[in-house]
PLY file of the C-alpha trace (Angstrom):
ply
format ascii 1.0
element vertex 61
property float x
property float y
property float z
element edge 60
property int vertex1
property int vertex2
end_header
-11.52 -0.38 -8.50
-9.15 -0.43 -11.54
-7.02 -3.10 -11.76
-3.88 -3.16 -13.96
-2.17 -5.82 -15.91
1.22 -5.88 -16.84
2.87 -8.34 -18.98
6.81 -8.84 -18.67
9.72 -10.85 -19.69
11.55 -11.84 -16.71
14.63 -10.21 -15.85
13.61 -6.68 -13.95
14.25 -6.23 -10.04
12.12 -6.10 -7.52
12.89 -2.37 -7.08
12.36 -1.89 -10.58
9.07 -3.33 -10.37
7.93 -1.34 -7.50
8.77 1.83 -9.09
6.55 1.03 -11.96
4.15 -0.26 -9.52
4.01 2.89 -7.84
4.37 5.09 -10.82
1.18 3.27 -12.60
-1.00 3.86 -9.15
-0.02 7.74 -9.03
-1.37 7.79 -12.62
-4.68 5.97 -11.86
-5.12 8.14 -8.99
-4.39 11.61 -11.04
-6.18 10.87 -13.97
-9.52 8.27 -12.60
-9.50 10.22 -9.07
-9.41 7.18 -7.48
-7.99 6.39 -3.83
-4.10 4.58 -4.25
-5.46 1.65 -2.18
-8.61 0.85 -4.71
-5.93 0.29 -7.45
-4.42 -3.27 -7.98
-1.31 -3.90 -10.04
-0.27 -7.03 -10.96
3.12 -7.81 -13.20
3.07 -11.15 -15.12
6.16 -12.40 -15.98
7.16 -14.55 -18.65
10.54 -16.34 -18.91
12.68 -14.94 -21.92
12.24 -18.63 -23.63
8.22 -18.30 -23.58
7.86 -14.97 -25.44
8.83 -13.78 -28.52
8.60 -10.92 -31.30
8.74 -11.21 -34.91
8.88 -14.89 -34.91
12.01 -14.73 -32.71
12.16 -15.71 -29.06
13.53 -13.21 -26.95
16.14 -15.80 -25.35
17.51 -15.77 -28.91
17.93 -11.90 -29.17
0 1
1 2
2 3
3 4
4 5
5 6
6 7
7 8
8 9
9 10
10 11
11 12
12 13
13 14
14 15
15 16
16 17
17 18
18 19
19 20
20 21
21 22
22 23
23 24
24 25
25 26
26 27
27 28
28 29
29 30
30 31
31 32
32 33
33 34
34 35
35 36
36 37
37 38
38 39
39 40
40 41
41 42
42 43
43 44
44 45
45 46
46 47
47 48
48 49
49 50
50 51
51 52
52 53
53 54
54 55
55 56
56 57
57 58
58 59
59 60
């Protein structure tokens, strides 16, 4: 049973997250040969002031 964890900054709509989960699930089914109901996708969101890149907070970009 594959489990995929996606880390992302907040700000995506439910529809965007739904599409991502669907696409990831389809890729796992196609490439790993598992049934869709065996795939778990979890999106872990961080606020923009709790994530940085290059030492700069996402909220400061």
